[in-house]
N, C-alpha and C positions, 0 to 999 in steps of 0.2 A: 542441496535442499532436501533433500530426505529428512535431515537431521532438524533443519529450521524449519520447515513447513509441509506438513504430511499433506496438507489440502493441496498445494501449489505443486508439490511432486507429483500426486497421481495425476493432477491435470495434465502436466507437462507430458507425460508420456504419451498422451495422445497427439501431440505434434508430429509432423512430419522429422527426420532425423537432424535436417540441418538447422531446422526453428528449434527444435528441442535444444540441440547443442548450444545454440547462440542464448538460448532462455537460460540455461545454464550458467552459461559466462556472465551474463548480466546480474544473475541472483548474487552470484560469487562475489562480485563489486559491491553490490549494496549489502551483503551481508559484512564484507570486509569492512565497508565505512560502517556500519553499525557497531562493530566489534573494537573499531580503533576510537569511535566517540567515547567508547563504554569502558575504554582501557582493557580489553577482553579479546580473547582468542577462542571461538566455538564455546562462549561463556565461561571461560579460565582467564586469569591475567595473563598480561603479554609476557614472553619470556624475555631475557637479557638480551638473547641473540635474534629478536625478533627484527624485521627488516625496518622499522620506525626508530629514528635517533631517538635516544632516551631523553634529551633535553628536549624535545617535543613532547612528551607524555607528562609532563609535570602538571597539567592542567587542562581542563576540558577545552579550552580556547586554543591551546597549540595542539592539540589532536585534531580539531575541526580544521585548522591550518594546515597541519600534514595530509589531510586528505584532500584539501585543494591543490596543494604542492604537487601530490603523486597525481592526482586527476589531471592535472595542467601536464604533466611530463607522458603522459598515457595518451593523450590527445597529439600531443607533438611527437608519436612514436619514439621516444626515447623510452630506455630501459628503466624500470622502477624498482626492481631487484622484488618484487611482488607482484605473482603469476596472476591476482583478481585484476590490480590495475594493468598488467599488460594485457590481458584479457580485454579489457574496457577499450583499450587502444585498436586491439584488432576489430572487435564490433564497430567501432566509430569509423573505421576504414571500410568496412566491408557494408553497412548499413545505413552510414549516412548521420549516425547519432553527431551532435554538437556539443560544444562545451555549455553552451545556454542550457541545453537538456539537463546535462549532469548537474548544472550550478542548480537548477530549481529543486533537484532533488536534494542536494546538500543543505539547500537553504533550511530543508526539514528539520534535518539533524541540529543545526544552528538554533532552530525554535527550541527544542528541547534541551540545548546546551544553556540556552539563555533563561530557562525555565519558566518560559512563557505560557501564559493561558489565556483561551479565548475569552472576551467578553459577548460577543454575538455570535447568532448563528452564521454571518459572514465570515468571523474569525474562525469561526470552527471550520468551515468549508475550506478555508484559506489554508489552515493546517493540513487539511485531509490531501489538498492539493498538492503540497509539497511533500508529503511523505509516501502518497501513494497515486494521487490523479497524474504525478508527473513521470511516474514509474510506467504507467498505461501508456502515455505517449510514447515513450522510448520502446515499450515492448511492441507497439503497433509499428513504429520504425524497423525494429528487427524483424516483423513478420512483415515487412515489404510495402505497408501503406507509403504512398509518395509525400513528400511534403508538403505539396500543396493542395492535397487534399485534407483540407479543413474540417470537413465535418466527421469523418471516420476518426481522425483524431480526437475530436471533442467526445463524441462516445467512447473511445478509449480512455479518456480521462474521466468520463462518466463511471466507467467499472471501477478505477481504482479508488474514486470517492466512495461508490458503493462498500467496497472492500474494507476501507479505512474506519467507515460508520460502525460496520460490524464488529471491527476490532474493538473501537473504543466502547461499545455496548458490552462486549464481552468482559474486559478488563477492565471495566472502569473501577472496582475495589481494588483489585492489584495496583493499579496506577494512582491511585488514591494513598495507598499504603506507602509508596515509593514518593510521594509529595508531588504527583503530577495529575492535572486534572483537566481534561479535553470537552467536558460537557462546559456551555456557554454560562459565564457569570448569570446573564439574565434570565436562563431557564431555573438557575440555582435559586436565585433571589425570587421568582414567582411561588417558590416552595418554602421558602427560608430555610434551604439546605446549604449550611457553611462547605465549603471546599476543604480536605482534610477529615471531615466529620462524614463522609458518604459511606463508610465501612460500619457506622455505629447501627448496631441490631435497631432502634428506634427509627432510623431514617430509612430503612433499607424498602418499608411501602413507598414512603414519598419518591424515593429513586426510581422504583419500577414505574410509577406513573409517567414518568419521562421517557420509558422504553418505547411506546407507541410512537411519539414524533421521532425518535432516532430513527427505528426501524420502517417508518413511512418514506423519510429521505432515503434511506438504504434502498427501499424497492424502485422508488422514483427513478434514481440514478440507473440501477440495474436495468429496470426497464429500458430506457433511453440508450443504455449500451448494447442491447440485442440489436438495435437498427442499426448500428456499426458493425458489429458481427457478422450480420448477414451480407456483408460485401468481402468478408475474408474467404480463401481458399478453403475448402471442405475442413481438412484435418486441422486447421487453424479455428475454423469457426467451431468445431467439435471440442477443442481444447479450451476455447475460451467460455463457451456456454457453459461445460463441466465445472471450470474453475467459478463461474458465476452461480450457478446452482450450489455448489460446496459451501461457497463461502457465505452467501446469503443464509444458507441454513443455520449458520451460526446466530446470525440476528434473529431468526425465527425463533430459537429455541431459547434465547435471552427472554422474548417477549412472550413466549408460552409460559415460562417457569416463573415468570413474576418477579415476586419477592425472593424466591429462592434460587436466582438465577447464577447469584454469584457464590452458593454454599460449596460448590467444587466448581472448576474449570469445564467450560461446555467444550465437548470435541463431537466432530462427526465420524461415526464407527466407519470402518472398513466398509462393512455390508452396506451401510448408508451411502457411503462413496461410490459403489458400484452401481447401485439405482439410479443416483444421480447423473453417472455416467451413462447409463443405458438412456435414461430419459433426454439426456443432451443431444444423443445420437439422434434420436427421434426429432427432435426439434431443428438438429442442423440440416436434416435430411429434408425435414419439409421447407423450412428456411422463409417462414414468413410471420415476422415480429410482429407485434402489435405496439403502437407507442403507447408510452406512459400516459396514464388518466390524465394527469396533471401535468403542466409543462415544466421544466426544471427550473430553477432560479439562479444558479451559479453556474458558468462555466470557466474554462482555463482562462479566458481573456480579462474576466474580472480580478485576476490574480496575476497576471503576467504584464508588466508596463511595456515589454518589448513587443514591436507588432512583427507579424510575420508568420510562422509557421505555430 
């Protein structure tokens, strides 16, 4: 985690030891799935002696199937010869994670494998759900939120949605260069912006005019998530609020930089993280979150066909 996400690594240190170690195990599974889909390990090509059968690495669909096979074995508590998947099996046993929860996350990798692009805001939020909102739900379970506490799980999903909206805003040019576009086609059509041309200098000003819309969504879901954080144990609440402050700061910086937002990768400095951690401590102690000024439009129930949790 310290290599792959400095923001999450900083916030995770605020958890109690058990939650922190479970968080690290879960992150290891998410990171490993991402590496397998991209045929990488920590950003490098998979070695010949890696634990995934070479026949499964020929194309992205096969790699996606490899993830599903190993994940199923993990939930069945069968050995996988991969510590990240074995760790997921342990978490499932201890925290009540379900195969449906894991499949919702894997579905996000499947969308990228299919080179899927959102047409509408609803499509955008569906993508955010699978790649981050579903992660928030699993993290809530890891923190001990009961499966029948639907409202708190909803709020955990909201925070994941907010995180991913910040990610998309920060990485839009990098994603475009890699043939990926997560800004809804409807939004682009309104400004006559072509996917694949977002990085063109003449389009930066137009692209920047979409960011208030994106960051307003981020803010709304982050605000809703704080209502759920209020029900967590103190150390968990502090960590979640710190993560929310650190990550949404990325979105704020994109908004403030306007057309220059993508000249260099936006980061939150170590000093800024410490300030966010201190402010999150005060917020966690006070524990009187305000509801978002506007109601949220999308919930996890809009994206999951299965009733229940």
